[in-house]
The first five atom37 places (N, CA, C, CB, O) and aatype in JSON, in Angstrom:
{
  "aatype": [12, 11, 11, 10, 13, 13, 10, 10, 10, 9, 7, 15, 9, 15, 19, 19, 0, 4, 2, 15, 15, 7, 15, 15, 0, 3, 11, 11, 3, 15, 0, 16, 15, 0, 14, 0, 0, 0, 14, 0, 0, 0, 6, 15, 11, 7, 10, 6, 10, 9, 7, 0, 15, 3, 4, 16, 16, 4, 8, 1, 10, 8, 11, 6, 0, 14, 7, 0, 15, 9, 7, 14, 15, 18, 15, 6, 19, 0, 0, 1, 18, 14, 8, 0, 0, 3, 16, 16, 19, 3, 1, 10, 19, 2, 11, 19, 9, 2, 7, 7, 15, 7, 19, 17, 7, 16, 19, 14, 12, 16, 14, 8, 0, 0, 10, 14, 14, 15, 3, 19, 11, 6, 12, 19, 16, 18, 9, 10, 15, 9, 11, 15],
  "atom_mask": [
    [1, 1, 1, 1, 1],
    [1, 1, 1, 1, 1],
    [1, 1, 1, 1, 1],
    [1, 1, 1, 1, 1],
    [1, 1, 1, 1, 1],
    [1, 1, 1, 1, 1],
    [1, 1, 1, 1, 1],
    [1, 1, 1, 1, 1],
    [1, 1, 1, 1, 1],
    [1, 1, 1, 1, 1],
    [1, 1, 1, 0, 1],
    [1, 1, 1, 1, 1],
    [1, 1, 1, 1, 1],
    [1, 1, 1, 1, 1],
    [1, 1, 1, 1, 1],
    [1, 1, 1, 1, 1],
    [1, 1, 1, 1, 1],
    [1, 1, 1, 1, 1],
    [1, 1, 1, 1, 1],
    [1, 1, 1, 1, 1],
    [1, 1, 1, 1, 1],
    [1, 1, 1, 0, 1],
    [1, 1, 1, 1, 1],
    [1, 1, 1, 1, 1],
    [1, 1, 1, 1, 1],
    [1, 1, 1, 1, 1],
    [1, 1, 1, 1, 1],
    [1, 1, 1, 1, 1],
    [1, 1, 1, 1, 1],
    [1, 1, 1, 1, 1],
    [1, 1, 1, 1, 1],
    [1, 1, 1, 1, 1],
    [1, 1, 1, 1, 1],
    [1, 1, 1, 1, 1],
    [1, 1, 1, 1, 1],
    [1, 1, 1, 1, 1],
    [1, 1, 1, 1, 1],
    [1, 1, 1, 1, 1],
    [1, 1, 1, 1, 1],
    [1, 1, 1, 1, 1],
    [1, 1, 1, 1, 1],
    [1, 1, 1, 1, 1],
    [1, 1, 1, 1, 1],
    [1, 1, 1, 1, 1],
    [1, 1, 1, 1, 1],
    [1, 1, 1, 0, 1],
    [1, 1, 1, 1, 1],
    [1, 1, 1, 1, 1],
    [1, 1, 1, 1, 1],
    [1, 1, 1, 1, 1],
    [1, 1, 1, 0, 1],
    [1, 1, 1, 1, 1],
    [1, 1, 1, 1, 1],
    [1, 1, 1, 1, 1],
    [1, 1, 1, 1, 1],
    [1, 1, 1, 1, 1],
    [1, 1, 1, 1, 1],
    [1, 1, 1, 1, 1],
    [1, 1, 1, 1, 1],
    [1, 1, 1, 1, 1],
    [1, 1, 1, 1, 1],
    [1, 1, 1, 1, 1],
    [1, 1, 1, 1, 1],
    [1, 1, 1, 1, 1],
    [1, 1, 1, 1, 1],
    [1, 1, 1, 1, 1],
    [1, 1, 1, 0, 1],
    [1, 1, 1, 1, 1],
    [1, 1, 1, 1, 1],
    [1, 1, 1, 1, 1],
    [1, 1, 1, 0, 1],
    [1, 1, 1, 1, 1],
    [1, 1, 1, 1, 1],
    [1, 1, 1, 1, 1],
    [1, 1, 1, 1, 1],
    [1, 1, 1, 1, 1],
    [1, 1, 1, 1, 1],
    [1, 1, 1, 1, 1],
    [1, 1, 1, 1, 1],
    [1, 1, 1, 1, 1],
    [1, 1, 1, 1, 1],
    [1, 1, 1, 1, 1],
    [1, 1, 1, 1, 1],
    [1, 1, 1, 1, 1],
    [1, 1, 1, 1, 1],
    [1, 1, 1, 1, 1],
    [1, 1, 1, 1, 1],
    [1, 1, 1, 1, 1],
    [1, 1, 1, 1, 1],
    [1, 1, 1, 1, 1],
    [1, 1, 1, 1, 1],
    [1, 1, 1, 1, 1],
    [1, 1, 1, 1, 1],
    [1, 1, 1, 1, 1],
    [1, 1, 1, 1, 1],
    [1, 1, 1, 1, 1],
    [1, 1, 1, 1, 1],
    [1, 1, 1, 1, 1],
    [1, 1, 1, 0, 1],
    [1, 1, 1, 0, 1],
    [1, 1, 1, 1, 1],
    [1, 1, 1, 0, 1],
    [1, 1, 1, 1, 1],
    [1, 1, 1, 1, 1],
    [1, 1, 1, 0, 1],
    [1, 1, 1, 1, 1],
    [1, 1, 1, 1, 1],
    [1, 1, 1, 1, 1],
    [1, 1, 1, 1, 1],
    [1, 1, 1, 1, 1],
    [1, 1, 1, 1, 1],
    [1, 1, 1, 1, 1],
    [1, 1, 1, 1, 1],
    [1, 1, 1, 1, 1],
    [1, 1, 1, 1, 1],
    [1, 1, 1, 1, 1],
    [1, 1, 1, 1, 1],
    [1, 1, 1, 1, 1],
    [1, 1, 1, 1, 1],
    [1, 1, 1, 1, 1],
    [1, 1, 1, 1, 1],
    [1, 1, 1, 1, 1],
    [1, 1, 1, 1, 1],
    [1, 1, 1, 1, 1],
    [1, 1, 1, 1, 1],
    [1, 1, 1, 1, 1],
    [1, 1, 1, 1, 1],
    [1, 1, 1, 1, 1],
    [1, 1, 1, 1, 1],
    [1, 1, 1, 1, 1],
    [1, 1, 1, 1, 1],
    [1, 1, 1, 1, 1]
  ],
  "atom_positions": [
    [[156.4, -72.56, -48.23], [155.89, -73.92, -48.21], [156.53, -74.7, -47.08], [156.13, -74.61, -49.56], [155.86, -75.46, -46.38]],
    [[157.85, -74.53, -46.9], [158.55, -75.23, -45.83], [158.02, -74.8, -44.47], [160.06, -74.97, -45.92], [157.92, -75.61, -43.55]],
    [[157.67, -73.51, -44.35], [157.14, -73.03, -43.08], [155.8, -73.69, -42.78], [156.97, -71.5, -43.12], [155.51, -73.99, -41.62]],
    [[155.0, -73.93, -43.8], [153.72, -74.59, -43.61], [153.92, -76.0, -43.08], [152.93, -74.62, -44.93], [153.24, -76.41, -42.14]],
    [[154.85, -76.73, -43.67], [155.11, -78.09, -43.21], [155.67, -78.1, -41.8], [156.07, -78.79, -44.16], [155.34, -78.98, -41.01]],
    [[156.51, -77.13, -41.47], [157.05, -77.03, -40.13], [155.92, -76.79, -39.13], [158.1, -75.9, -40.04], [155.88, -77.4, -38.06]],
    [[155.01, -75.9, -39.49], [153.88, -75.61, -38.62], [152.99, -76.84, -38.45], [153.06, -74.44, -39.16], [152.49, -77.1, -37.36]],
    [[152.79, -77.6, -39.52], [152.0, -78.82, -39.43], [152.68, -79.84, -38.53], [151.78, -79.41, -40.82], [152.02, -80.52, -37.76]],
    [[154.0, -79.94, -38.63], [154.75, -80.86, -37.78], [154.63, -80.46, -36.32], [156.23, -80.9, -38.19], [154.39, -81.31, -35.47]],
    [[154.79, -79.18, -36.04], [154.67, -78.69, -34.67], [153.25, -78.92, -34.16], [155.03, -77.19, -34.58], [153.06, -79.31, -33.01]],
    [[152.26, -78.69, -35.01], [150.86, -78.94, -34.62], [150.62, -80.4, -34.29], [0.0, 0.0, 0.0], [149.9, -80.7, -33.34]],
    [[151.2, -81.3, -35.08], [151.06, -82.74, -34.82], [151.68, -83.1, -33.48], [151.7, -83.57, -35.94], [151.12, -83.89, -32.72]],
    [[152.82, -82.53, -33.21], [153.49, -82.81, -31.95], [152.66, -82.28, -30.78], [154.9, -82.18, -31.93], [152.56, -82.93, -29.75]],
    [[152.08, -81.11, -30.96], [151.25, -80.52, -29.91], [150.04, -81.4, -29.62], [150.8, -79.11, -30.3], [149.68, -81.59, -28.46]],
    [[149.42, -81.92, -30.66], [148.25, -82.78, -30.48], [148.65, -84.04, -29.72], [147.63, -83.15, -31.85], [147.96, -84.46, -28.8]],
    [[149.77, -84.63, -30.11], [150.24, -85.83, -29.42], [150.56, -85.51, -27.97], [151.49, -86.4, -30.13], [150.21, -86.28, -27.07]],
    [[151.21, -84.39, -27.72], [151.57, -84.02, -26.36], [150.33, -83.75, -25.51], [152.47, -82.79, -26.36], [150.28, -84.13, -24.34]],
    [[149.34, -83.11, -26.09], [148.13, -82.79, -25.34], [147.29, -84.03, -25.06], [147.3, -81.77, -26.1], [146.55, -84.07, -24.07]],
    [[147.39, -85.03, -25.91], [146.59, -86.24, -25.74], [147.33, -87.33, -24.99], [146.16, -86.77, -27.07], [146.78, -88.42, -24.8]],
    [[148.55, -87.07, -24.55], [149.3, -88.11, -23.85], [148.69, -88.37, -22.5], [150.78, -87.71, -23.7], [148.16, -87.46, -21.86]],
    [[148.76, -89.64, -22.06], [148.19, -89.99, -20.78], [149.26, -89.96, -19.71], [147.53, -91.37, -20.84], [150.46, -89.91, -20.01]],
    [[148.84, -89.99, -18.49], [149.76, -89.98, -17.36], [149.35, -88.92, -16.37], [0.0, 0.0, 0.0], [148.69, -87.94, -16.72]],
    [[149.73, -89.13, -15.13], [149.35, -88.17, -14.1], [150.24, -86.94, -14.16], [149.42, -88.81, -12.72], [151.31, -86.97, -14.77]],
    [[149.79, -85.88, -13.53], [150.59, -84.66, -13.51], [151.86, -84.87, -12.72], [149.78, -83.5, -12.93], [152.86, -84.19, -12.97]],
    [[151.86, -85.79, -11.75], [153.08, -86.08, -11.0], [154.11, -86.73, -11.91], [152.78, -87.01, -9.79], [155.3, -86.41, -11.83]],
    [[153.65, -87.64, -12.79], [154.58, -88.27, -13.75], [155.19, -87.22, -14.67], [153.85, -89.34, -14.58], [156.39, -87.26, -14.95]],
    [[154.36, -86.28, -15.14], [154.84, -85.24, -16.02], [155.83, -84.33, -15.32], [153.69, -84.43, -16.57], [156.82, -83.91, -15.91]],
    [[155.55, -84.01, -14.05], [156.44, -83.15, -13.29], [157.79, -83.82, -13.1], [155.82, -82.78, -11.94], [158.83, -83.18, -13.27]],
    [[157.79, -85.12, -12.74], [159.04, -85.84, -12.53], [159.85, -85.91, -13.81], [158.76, -87.24, -12.0], [161.07, -85.72, -13.77]],
    [[159.22, -86.19, -14.94], [159.96, -86.29, -16.18], [160.46, -84.93, -16.66], [159.11, -86.94, -17.26], [161.5, -84.85, -17.3]],
    [[159.74, -83.87, -16.35], [160.15, -82.55, -16.79], [161.3, -82.0, -15.97], [158.98, -81.6, -16.74], [162.05, -81.15, -16.44]],
    [[161.46, -82.47, -14.74], [162.5, -81.92, -13.88], [163.73, -82.78, -13.8], [161.96, -81.72, -12.51], [164.66, -82.44, -13.07]],
    [[163.79, -83.89, -14.53], [164.97, -84.73, -14.47], [166.12, -84.09, -15.23], [164.67, -86.14, -15.02], [165.94, -83.7, -16.39]],
    [[167.27, -83.99, -14.62], [168.43, -83.31, -15.19], [169.04, -84.03, -16.38], [169.47, -83.12, -14.15], [169.42, -83.36, -17.34]],
    [[169.16, -85.37, -16.39], [169.81, -86.03, -17.51], [169.11, -85.83, -18.85], [169.92, -87.47, -17.24], [169.75, -85.93, -19.89]],
    [[167.82, -85.54, -18.85], [167.09, -85.38, -20.1], [167.36, -84.05, -20.78], [165.61, -85.53, -19.86], [166.97, -83.86, -21.93]],
    [[168.0, -83.12, -20.1], [168.22, -81.79, -20.67], [169.15, -81.81, -21.87], [168.78, -80.86, -19.6], [168.86, -81.15, -22.87]],
    [[170.23, -82.54, -21.82], [171.19, -82.57, -22.92], [170.6, -83.22, -24.18], [172.44, -83.31, -22.5], [170.72, -82.64, -25.26]],
    [[169.96, -84.4, -24.09], [169.37, -84.98, -25.29], [168.26, -84.12, -25.87], [168.84, -86.35, -24.99], [168.07, -84.1, -27.09]],
    [[167.53, -83.4, -25.03], [166.44, -82.57, -25.53], [166.97, -81.48, -26.46], [165.67, -81.93, -24.36], [166.32, -81.16, -27.46]],
    [[168.13, -80.92, -26.14], [168.71, -79.89, -27.0], [169.09, -80.47, -28.35], [169.95, -79.26, -26.33], [168.83, -79.85, -29.39]],
    [[169.68, -81.65, -28.36], [170.06, -82.3, -29.61], [168.82, -82.69, -30.41], [170.93, -83.55, -29.34], [168.78, -82.54, -31.63]],
    [[167.79, -83.2, -29.71], [166.56, -83.59, -30.38], [165.87, -82.39, -31.0], [165.63, -84.28, -29.4], [165.34, -82.49, -32.11]],
    [[165.88, -81.25, -30.31], [165.19, -80.09, -30.85], [165.89, -79.58, -32.11], [165.11, -78.98, -29.81], [165.23, -79.06, -33.01]],
    [[167.22, -79.73, -32.18], [167.94, -79.33, -33.39], [167.55, -80.24, -34.55], [169.47, -79.37, -33.16], [167.32, -79.76, -35.67]],
    [[167.47, -81.54, -34.3], [167.06, -82.48, -35.34], [165.65, -82.2, -35.81], [0.0, 0.0, 0.0], [165.38, -82.23, -37.01]],
    [[164.76, -81.93, -34.88], [163.37, -81.61, -35.23], [163.29, -80.31, -36.01], [162.5, -81.52, -33.96], [162.52, -80.19, -36.96]],
    [[164.08, -79.33, -35.61], [164.11, -78.05, -36.31], [164.59, -78.23, -37.75], [165.01, -77.04, -35.57], [164.04, -77.63, -38.67]],
    [[165.61, -79.05, -37.94], [166.13, -79.3, -39.29], [165.1, -80.04, -40.14], [167.44, -80.12, -39.22], [164.97, -79.77, -41.34]],
    [[164.38, -80.97, -39.54], [163.33, -81.68, -40.27], [162.26, -80.69, -40.72], [162.7, -82.81, -39.4], [161.79, -80.75, -41.85]],
    [[161.88, -79.8, -39.82], [160.86, -78.8, -40.15], [161.29, -77.85, -41.24], [0.0, 0.0, 0.0], [160.46, -77.34, -41.99]],
    [[162.59, -77.6, -41.33], [163.11, -76.69, -42.35], [163.33, -77.38, -43.68], [164.41, -76.06, -41.88], [163.61, -76.73, -44.69]],
    [[163.22, -78.7, -43.71], [163.41, -79.45, -44.95], [162.06, -79.83, -45.54], [164.28, -80.72, -44.7], [161.01, -79.38, -45.07]],
    [[162.08, -80.66, -46.57], [160.84, -81.12, -47.18], [160.42, -82.5, -46.69], [160.98, -81.13, -48.69], [159.57, -83.14, -47.3]],
    [[161.01, -82.97, -45.59], [160.76, -84.32, -45.08], [159.29, -84.58, -44.75], [161.59, -84.56, -43.85], [158.78, -85.68, -44.99]],
    [[158.62, -83.58, -44.2], [157.24, -83.77, -43.77], [156.26, -83.83, -44.95], [156.83, -82.66, -42.84], [155.06, -84.03, -44.76]],
    [[156.77, -83.66, -46.15], [155.94, -83.85, -47.33], [155.54, -85.32, -47.43], [156.67, -83.39, -48.62], [154.42, -85.64, -47.83]],
    [[156.46, -86.22, -47.07], [156.22, -87.66, -47.22], [156.14, -88.41, -45.9], [157.31, -88.25, -48.05], [155.65, -89.54, -45.87]],
    [[156.61, -87.83, -44.81], [156.68, -88.53, -43.53], [155.91, -87.79, -42.45], [158.13, -88.72, -43.11], [155.8, -86.57, -42.49]],
    [[155.39, -88.54, -41.49], [154.72, -88.0, -40.31], [155.47, -88.47, -39.08], [153.21, -88.44, -40.25], [156.29, -89.39, -39.16]],
    [[155.2, -87.85, -37.95], [155.86, -88.25, -36.7], [155.41, -89.65, -36.3], [155.55, -87.24, -35.58], [156.24, -90.51, -36.0]],
    [[154.1, -89.87, -36.29], [153.55, -91.18, -35.93], [152.61, -91.64, -37.03], [152.81, -91.11, -34.56], [152.07, -90.83, -37.78]],
    [[152.43, -92.93, -37.13], [151.59, -93.51, -38.16], [150.15, -92.99, -38.08], [151.59, -95.03, -38.05], [149.49, -92.82, -39.11]],
    [[149.68, -92.73, -36.86], [148.3, -92.29, -36.66], [148.12, -90.8, -36.89], [147.85, -92.65, -35.27], [147.0, -90.3, -36.77]],
    [[149.18, -90.07, -37.22], [149.08, -88.63, -37.4], [148.14, -88.32, -38.56], [150.48, -88.0, -37.65], [148.06, -89.09, -39.52]],
    [[147.43, -87.2, -38.48], [146.49, -86.85, -39.54], [147.2, -86.58, -40.87], [145.67, -85.64, -39.15], [148.33, -86.1, -40.89]],
    [[146.53, -86.9, -41.94], [147.07, -86.64, -43.28], [147.7, -87.89, -43.88], [0.0, 0.0, 0.0], [148.19, -88.77, -43.18]],
    [[147.66, -87.94, -45.18], [148.24, -89.07, -45.9], [149.75, -89.0, -45.82], [147.78, -89.1, -47.36], [150.34, -87.92, -45.83]],
    [[150.37, -90.16, -45.76], [151.81, -90.24, -45.68], [152.32, -91.21, -46.74], [152.27, -90.68, -44.27], [151.9, -92.36, -46.79]],
    [[153.21, -90.73, -47.58], [153.78, -91.57, -48.63], [154.81, -92.52, -48.05], [154.41, -90.7, -49.73], [154.83, -93.71, -48.38]],
    [[155.65, -91.99, -47.18], [156.71, -92.79, -46.57], [156.34, -93.23, -45.17], [0.0, 0.0, 0.0], [155.28, -92.87, -44.66]],
    [[157.22, -94.0, -44.55], [156.96, -94.46, -43.19], [157.0, -93.3, -42.19], [157.96, -95.54, -42.79], [157.67, -92.29, -42.43]],
    [[156.3, -93.46, -41.09], [156.37, -92.44, -40.04], [157.73, -92.54, -39.36], [155.21, -92.62, -39.0], [158.41, -93.56, -39.45]],
    [[158.12, -91.47, -38.69], [159.41, -91.47, -38.0], [159.43, -92.51, -36.9], [159.71, -90.08, -37.43], [160.47, -93.12, -36.65]],
    [[158.3, -92.73, -36.23], [158.28, -93.74, -35.16], [158.43, -95.15, -35.75], [156.96, -93.64, -34.35], [159.02, -96.01, -35.1]],
    [[157.92, -95.4, -36.95], [158.12, -96.69, -37.6], [159.59, -96.9, -37.97], [157.25, -96.8, -38.86], [160.12, -98.0, -37.84]],
    [[160.24, -95.84, -38.43], [161.67, -95.91, -38.76], [162.46, -96.22, -37.49], [162.16, -94.59, -39.41], [163.36, -97.06, -37.5]],
    [[162.14, -95.52, -36.4], [162.84, -95.73, -35.13], [162.66, -97.16, -34.64], [162.34, -94.74, -34.07], [163.59, -97.75, -34.08]],
    [[161.48, -97.73, -34.84], [161.22, -99.1, -34.41], [161.99, -100.12, -35.26], [159.72, -99.4, -34.47], [162.41, -101.16, -34.76]],
    [[162.16, -99.82, -36.53], [162.84, -100.76, -37.42], [164.35, -100.74, -37.25], [162.49, -100.46, -38.86], [165.01, -101.78, -37.35]],
    [[164.91, -99.56, -37.01], [166.35, -99.42, -36.92], [166.76, -99.06, -35.5], [166.85, -98.36, -37.9], [166.66, -97.9, -35.1]],
    [[167.22, -100.05, -34.74], [167.67, -99.74, -33.38], [168.88, -98.83, -33.41], [167.99, -101.03, -32.6], [169.8, -99.03, -34.21]],
    [[168.89, -97.84, -32.55], [169.97, -96.85, -32.52], [171.14, -97.39, -31.7], [169.47, -95.5, -31.94], [171.56, -96.77, -30.72]],
    [[171.64, -98.54, -32.11], [172.69, -99.19, -31.33], [174.09, -98.88, -31.84], [172.47, -100.68, -31.33], [175.06, -98.97, -31.09]],
    [[174.19, -98.53, -33.1], [175.53, -98.37, -33.66], [175.59, -97.18, -34.6], [175.97, -99.64, -34.39], [174.6, -96.78, -35.21]],
    [[176.79, -96.61, -34.71], [176.99, -95.51, -35.64], [176.78, -95.97, -37.08], [178.39, -94.92, -35.48], [176.45, -95.16, -37.94]],
    [[176.98, -97.26, -37.35], [176.79, -97.75, -38.71], [175.34, -97.6, -39.15], [177.21, -99.22, -38.81], [175.08, -97.34, -40.32]],
    [[174.4, -97.75, -38.22], [172.98, -97.54, -38.54], [172.73, -96.1, -38.93], [172.08, -97.94, -37.36], [172.07, -95.83, -39.93]],
    [[173.27, -95.17, -38.15], [173.1, -93.75, -38.44], [173.74, -93.43, -39.78], [173.71, -92.87, -37.31], [173.12, -92.77, -40.62]],
    [[174.96, -93.87, -40.0], [175.66, -93.59, -41.25], [174.92, -94.16, -42.45], [177.07, -94.15, -41.21], [174.83, -93.52, -43.5]],
    [[174.38, -95.36, -42.31], [173.64, -95.99, -43.42], [172.39, -95.19, -43.74], [173.27, -97.45, -43.07], [172.07, -94.99, -44.91]],
    [[171.67, -94.73, -42.71], [170.46, -93.96, -42.95], [170.75, -92.56, -43.48], [169.64, -93.86, -41.68], [169.99, -92.03, -44.29]],
    [[171.85, -91.95, -43.03], [172.27, -90.66, -43.57], [172.53, -90.81, -45.06], [173.55, -90.12, -42.83], [172.1, -89.98, -45.86]],
    [[173.22, -91.88, -45.42], [173.5, -92.17, -46.83], [172.21, -92.33, -47.62], [174.35, -93.44, -46.95], [172.09, -91.82, -48.73]],
    [[171.24, -93.05, -47.05], [169.97, -93.29, -47.74], [169.2, -91.99, -47.94], [169.11, -94.29, -46.95], [168.6, -91.79, -48.99]],
    [[169.2, -91.1, -46.94], [168.5, -89.82, -47.09], [169.15, -88.98, -48.19], [168.49, -89.03, -45.74], [168.46, -88.4, -49.03]],
    [[170.46, -88.93, -48.18], [171.17, -88.1, -49.17], [171.07, -88.68, -50.57], [172.65, -87.97, -48.78], [170.87, -87.93, -51.53]],
    [[171.19, -90.0, -50.72], [171.21, -90.63, -52.04], [169.87, -91.15, -52.51], [172.19, -91.75, -52.03], [169.71, -91.49, -53.69]],
    [[168.89, -91.23, -51.61], [167.58, -91.78, -51.97], [167.62, -93.29, -51.9], [0.0, 0.0, 0.0], [168.66, -93.88, -51.62]],
    [[166.5, -93.91, -52.15], [166.44, -95.37, -52.1], [165.04, -95.86, -52.36], [0.0, 0.0, 0.0], [164.09, -95.08, -52.46]],
    [[164.93, -97.18, -52.48], [163.61, -97.79, -52.69], [163.64, -99.24, -52.27], [163.18, -97.66, -54.17], [164.71, -99.84, -52.09]],
    [[162.45, -99.81, -52.12], [162.31, -101.23, -51.85], [162.27, -101.63, -50.4], [0.0, 0.0, 0.0], [161.92, -102.77, -50.09]],
    [[162.6, -100.73, -49.48], [162.6, -101.09, -48.07], [161.21, -100.91, -47.46], [163.62, -100.24, -47.31], [160.78, -101.73, -46.65]],
    [[160.52, -99.85, -47.83], [159.23, -99.51, -47.25], [158.1, -99.62, -48.27], [159.28, -98.11, -46.67], [157.0, -99.13, -48.01]],
    [[158.33, -100.23, -49.39], [157.3, -100.35, -50.41], [157.85, -99.96, -51.77], [0.0, 0.0, 0.0], [159.07, -99.96, -51.99]],
    [[156.95, -99.63, -52.67], [157.36, -99.39, -54.05], [157.69, -97.93, -54.35], [156.3, -99.84, -54.97], [158.34, -97.65, -55.36]],
    [[157.26, -97.01, -53.51], [157.52, -95.59, -53.77], [158.95, -95.26, -53.33], [156.48, -94.69, -53.02], [159.28, -95.4, -52.16]],
    [[159.78, -94.82, -54.27], [161.17, -94.5, -53.9], [161.27, -93.19, -53.12], [162.04, -94.42, -55.15], [160.47, -92.27, -53.31]],
    [[162.27, -93.13, -52.24], [162.55, -91.87, -51.56], [163.48, -91.07, -52.46], [163.19, -92.12, -50.13], [164.5, -91.57, -52.92]],
    [[163.11, -89.83, -52.69], [163.93, -88.99, -53.56], [165.24, -88.62, -52.85], [163.16, -87.71, -53.96], [165.27, -88.51, -51.63]],
    [[166.31, -88.45, -53.62], [167.58, -88.04, -53.01], [167.49, -86.62, -52.47], [168.72, -88.15, -54.04], [166.75, -85.78, -52.99]],
    [[168.26, -86.37, -51.44], [168.34, -85.04, -50.84], [169.8, -84.61, -50.79], [167.7, -85.02, -49.41], [170.35, -84.33, -49.72]],
    [[170.42, -84.58, -51.97], [171.85, -84.31, -52.08], [172.24, -82.91, -51.62], [172.29, -84.5, -53.5], [173.4, -82.68, -51.29]],
    [[171.31, -81.99, -51.59], [171.62, -80.62, -51.18], [171.74, -80.46, -49.66], [170.56, -79.68, -51.71], [172.28, -79.46, -49.18]],
    [[171.25, -81.44, -48.92], [171.33, -81.35, -47.45], [172.74, -81.7, -46.98], [170.29, -82.3, -46.79], [173.31, -82.69, -47.43]],
    [[173.3, -80.9, -46.09], [174.62, -81.21, -45.54], [174.58, -82.5, -44.72], [175.14, -80.03, -44.68], [173.64, -82.69, -43.93]],
    [[175.55, -83.38, -44.88], [175.57, -84.63, -44.11], [175.48, -84.43, -42.6], [176.83, -85.41, -44.43], [174.87, -85.25, -41.91]],
    [[176.05, -83.36, -42.08], [175.98, -83.11, -40.63], [174.55, -82.82, -40.2], [176.91, -81.93, -40.24], [174.12, -83.25, -39.13]],
    [[173.79, -82.1, -41.03], [172.39, -81.84, -40.72], [171.57, -83.11, -40.81], [171.82, -80.78, -41.68], [170.71, -83.37, -39.96]],
    [[171.83, -83.91, -41.83], [171.09, -85.17, -41.99], [171.37, -86.08, -40.81], [171.47, -85.87, -43.33], [170.47, -86.79, -40.34]],
    [[172.6, -86.08, -40.33], [172.94, -86.91, -39.17], [172.15, -86.47, -37.93], [174.45, -86.83, -38.88], [171.68, -87.31, -37.17]],
    [[172.0, -85.16, -37.74], [171.18, -84.64, -36.62], [169.74, -85.1, -36.78], [171.25, -83.09, -36.56], [169.1, -85.5, -35.8]],
    [[169.22, -85.05, -37.99], [167.84, -85.43, -38.25], [167.64, -86.92, -37.99], [167.46, -85.08, -39.7], [166.67, -87.32, -37.33]],
    [[168.55, -87.74, -38.5], [168.45, -89.19, -38.32], [168.57, -89.55, -36.85], [169.54, -89.92, -39.15], [167.84, -90.4, -36.35]],
    [[169.48, -88.9, -36.15], [169.65, -89.16, -34.72], [168.38, -88.83, -33.96], [170.83, -88.35, -34.15], [167.97, -89.57, -33.06]],
    [[167.74, -87.73, -34.32], [166.45, -87.38, -33.7], [165.4, -88.45, -34.0], [165.96, -85.99, -34.2], [164.71, -88.91, -33.09]],
    [[165.29, -88.84, -35.24], [164.27, -89.83, -35.64], [164.48, -91.14, -34.88], [164.32, -90.08, -37.18], [163.52, -91.74, -34.4]],
    [[165.72, -91.58, -34.77], [165.99, -92.84, -34.07], [165.76, -92.75, -32.56], [167.41, -93.29, -34.33], [165.67, -93.77, -31.88]],
    [[165.67, -91.53, -32.05], [165.43, -91.34, -30.61], [163.95, -91.39, -30.25], [166.03, -90.02, -30.16], [163.59, -91.43, -29.07]],
    [[163.08, -91.4, -31.26], [161.63, -91.37, -31.02], [161.18, -92.68, -30.42], [160.86, -91.08, -32.33], [161.55, -93.76, -30.9]],
    [[160.39, -92.58, -29.39], [159.78, -93.77, -28.77], [158.33, -93.8, -29.2], [159.91, -93.75, -27.2], [157.61, -92.82, -29.06]],
    [[157.91, -94.93, -29.74], [156.52, -95.02, -30.22], [155.55, -95.25, -29.11], [156.37, -96.11, -31.24], [154.34, -95.34, -29.35]]
  ]
}
């Protein structure tokens, strides 16, 4: 089941990537920039951990992604919580592990106590890095 959700997440990302606008020169320049290499490795680990978890059961990458979404999209989370301080990351890691309710509506987020805090931190860091 987790593999199915991972595949759906990858498929959503592929659709977004294929539909992105911009010239091929813009894409070439962004693909060859050296500073982006280090964050990309960290982001891919966060994305991989999300795909291996049950997160995509309730969340999508973007609000417009196909399929019903119980929780907010990752891009909505990134827009609400600026990645300016470690306290933001720590607070969201806590919320993922312990669950919560009332911030995004009436449906509570279930606790994910079995996830290691270091993995959740990678996931949250990836989510906060998303640009809508």
